[in-house]
KOLGU-851885 format. One record per residue (C-alpha): x, y, z; residue in three letters. Coordinates in steps of 0.05 Angstrom, whole numbers, plus 5000, padded with zeros to 4 digits. Example, Ala and Ser with C-alpha at 12.3 -4.5 7.8 and 13.67 -1.06 7.14 Angstrom:
524649105156ALA527349795143SER
//
This chain:
841048849380MET841448139366ALA847747929330GLU847147609260ILE851847099234LYS853046709157GLU852545929169ILE857445769126LEU858145009093LEU863644709140PRO869744189098ASP865443629070ILE870843239054GLY874443038988ASP868343458936PHE869044158903ASP861944238889GLU855343778910ILE848243848908ASP843144138955VAL837443538953ILE834143909020GLU832344489056ILE830344349117LEU829045059154VAL826645729133LYS826346409154PRO822846499219GLY825545819251ASP827645789318SER833045269322ILE838544929364LYS846044759348LYS846244139314GLU839844249290ASP840243949217PRO839744549168LEU839944179092ILE841543569059VAL846943449009LEU848342868958GLU853842568919SER855042008874ASP856141678943LYS853241918998ALA847242319026THR848542769086MET846443229140GLU849243989151ILE847444239228PRO847844779246SER853745169291THR849445569327GLU841645749354ALA838446229333GLY831846509285VAL833346369209VAL834347059181LYS834446919102GLU835646249071VAL841946399022ASN841545548983VAL836245288943ASN835044628919VAL838544408864GLY844144868879ASP852244548878LYS856144948933ILE862444818955ALA866044909026GLU865045539048GLY859245799014HIS853346039061THR847545689076ILE844146109119LEU844546809159SER842246689232LEU840947179289GLU843446839341LEU839846749414SER843746759474ASP842945939491SER840545439449GLU832645579479SER828546189435PRO828346759458SER822447039492ASP820347439444ALA820346789403ASP817146329457GLN808746219437THR805345709484GLU808645029488PRO806244419447VAL807543759462PRO812543419418GLU807942899381THR803443559361GLN809343959331GLU806744339263VAL809044799222GLU805745499240LYS802645579160GLU800144879166ASP795945069221LYS788345209203PRO786145829243GLU779845539264THR783044969302ILE780445179382PRO786345219432PRO790044529445LEU788144199515GLU796544159536LEU794543609594THR794643049548GLN797742939484PRO794343019420MET792142289392PRO795142169319ALA790742009259PRO788841289248GLU792440869201ILE790940169190PRO792439589238LYS796339239180THR800239749164ALA809039799196GLU809540339244LYS816040859228VAL823240529234ARG819739749209GLY823539389153SER820939809095ARG820340569141SER827640399151ALA830340339075LYS825741139053ALA829541539034LEU827742099077ALA832242629135SER830842499211PRO827143169206ALA822142839160VAL822042109205ARG820642499268LYS814442739232LEU813242129216ALA813241789283ARG809342399313GLU804142269264LEU805041439260GLY805941439187VAL809240799155ASP814541219110LEU815040539068GLY808340769044LEU809241439033VAL811741668959ASN816342118962GLY816242718907SER823343018920GLY830542968877PRO831542138878LYS823241978915ASN826342338975ARG821042329027ILE818643059048LEU815543409098LYS809243509050GLU808542849031ASP808442559096VAL802943069096LYS799743009047SER799442189056TYR795642229123THR790742689090LYS788542199038SER788641659102VAL784042069143ILE779442299082GLU779441549063GLY782341738994THR789441288993ASN787140518969THR793840298986ASN793740389068ALA790539779078GLY797539299048PHE802939249083SER806538429082LEU808438199150PRO815038489192GLU820738099199ILE821238049273PRO828338259294PRO832437719323VAL838037799376ASP843337349340PHE848337459393SER844937079443LYS847136389402PHE854336679385GLY859737189375GLU857137549311THR860738179276GLN856138829247LEU857738999171LYS854039539144PRO852239539067LEU853940039024SER850840538990LYS849840108924ILE848139458954LYS842339849000LYS839240288939LEU838539608897THR836439208943GLY831239688947GLN829839818866HIS830039038874MET825238918926GLN820939508890ARG821539098829SER820438328861TRP813538588897LEU811339068837SER812038588766VAL808937908756PRO815237608737GLN815537008707VAL822036708673THR822336138615GLN829035708604PHE832035508539ASP839135338519GLU843435488455ALA849335098414ASP855235658415ILE860335158391THR860235618327ASP860436338355LEU865736048399GLU871035818355GLU868936568315PHE870936928376ARG876436528392GLN878436668312SER877837488325ARG880037458393LYS887837778370ASN885238268316GLU880538478389ALA886338498430LYS890238878391GLU884739478390LYS886039408457GLY879739028488THR877638378492ASN871538068446LEU867137658496THR861437288491LEU856437898518ILE858738248471THR856037798420PHE849737748469LEU848138558466ILE848038418388LYS843337898399ALA839538238438VAL838638758393VAL837038338332VAL831837968378ALA828838678409LEU827038798337LYS823538368319LYS819538328389PHE819039118397PRO814438838461GLU820338648501PHE823039408488ASN817239768519SER815940078578SER808440008618LEU805240748626THR804940958709SER798040958704ASP798840188669GLY793840308614ASP798440378551ALA806040258529LEU811840658505VAL814840268459LEU822140518446LYS825940558380GLN832940558406TYR837139998433PHE840240198499HIS842139418535ILE844339518605GLY849838948635ILE850138748703ALA857438888736VAL859538548811ASN863338988837THR866939038912ASP860239598941ASN854639168902GLY852239038830LEU851539638788VAL848339688716VAL852240228655PRO847840228592VAL851940138521ILE847240668482ARG846340468415ASN847439848409ALA844539768352ASP849640238318GLN855539988335LYS860639498307GLY862138818362LEU869139158374PHE866139788409ASP861339608440ILE867239088466ALA871639748469LEU865740038509GLU864539458554ILE871539438586THR870640168592ASP864540108631LEU866539538673SER872339888697GLU869040488719LYS863740128756ALA869839738793ARG873040408809LEU866640668826GLY866541338774VAL860641068740LEU856741828719LYS849441728724PRO847441958655ASP852641208643GLU847240808687MET840841118658GLN836640978599GLY836540268594GLY831439878554CYS833239208566PHE838938828619THR843138238603ILE846837788668SER852137418659SER853936828713LEU857836558656GLY864536678690SER862236338754ILE858535688741GLY851735508751GLY846535208700THR841035758713GLY837536278753PHE832136748744THR834037508740PRO829538038775ILE826738478727VAL829739138725ASN824639538722ALA820939978685PRO823939508642GLU819138798619VAL824838408616ALA832138168628ILE836537638596LEU840337248642GLY845536778620VAL850836248670SER855935808642LYS856835408577SER858134738584ASP860234158528LEU855233618526LYS853433098479PRO848433298417VAL845632758376TYR846732888306GLN847232498252ASP846031958277ASN851532008329GLN853532428387PHE857932978373ILE861033498438PRO856934108437LYS859534708477LEU851634918505ILE849235518541LEU844435558588PRO840136168589PHE833336448624SER828637078607VAL824737288659SER818837808637TYR813738238662ASP807337828651HIS802738448650ARG805838678575VAL808437888556ILE804937328551ASP808436578558GLY808036548485VAL811037188465ALA817236938517ALA818336288493ALA818536528418GLN823637118440PHE827936548476ALA827836178422GLY828836658369PHE835536898416ILE837436098417LYS836636118336GLU841536798334ILE846236458381LEU847035888335SER847936128278ASP852436908278ILE851536938220ARG844237298238GLN848237778291ILE851038188224LEU843738228178LEU
//
């Protein structure tokens, strides 16, 4: 009688518990040593757990969504004498390019001609192949990538149904079916691929892997840029009085353990503007037929860290005073730089503020943080001569920009919104109304 062995979760580092986001095997599967069994994900990384033995899966002891720790039983395995399945488990060999799961194989399919591999279904010539620029960035396990390669599918065109839009085998199969049946209207669209370049031919190079945060941010920004027709409105505000008031309250803020920065006032100004222009505090429904008008005011603030850009969210900013917001900004910014932000501290934003004021520049075009419909970009303030009362007077001028989704907001509304922001910042009394 074959030996039954439990495969346990090994030591995976400094984690008490970690989420199971995908199960790659099922009872009855014959697996080899080092074949991936499950996929785990923490706040910082995704990892596959390989099998330490070869054999046939008898029982899977985890489910998607479970939180497991070192020593947890992943599955029970009937061990085989070698990495190859026993004779009793073997079926007629099928070329690798035809590999399909038994339950997905229609019974009416005639025996395959094994002298030649099954041709992959045709996909549009404009589509990128697997491991092209977009496929490489798709969130999918090696097993799913292998299936996609065999079917000739570009993972960059597949919508994932797994946790955090992870692409599953079922998604690849569904996409292939839609292409074959001609029901996929998006399959023919693909951006030209940037050809790879061997830069080492021109001189010495060094490869620096991107952090997970930069990868995820890059994917989100590219998706937003490609999906949202964006326009940017530029303006500038006289913040002379605001800065004078801010300086007068610095000691009071210090006593409360915080720093009263300009972004604190920007958050309050944005809340006032969102109340006056509710379409800026909305999101399009997935079908694009309606707007979701939000009755809450959660403001995201872009924070630069060593690992990349993150956007923590100040929740219910309309219900908080300046010092409360300042304290929360300090707390969230510190968490961001330490890499300990919780997922719910980066979710639910209505509108985002990106400030480069401490760095410099006279203006930039921030990318809309979809599914939000607008974002405020702030550059460095500077003293400029302003003609007033028949003379030039030095004023502290703040350049800013508003990028917006042109499907929701037209140019007139954007100019009015920017003008109202300018008016509020020039007269801070309106923030307190």
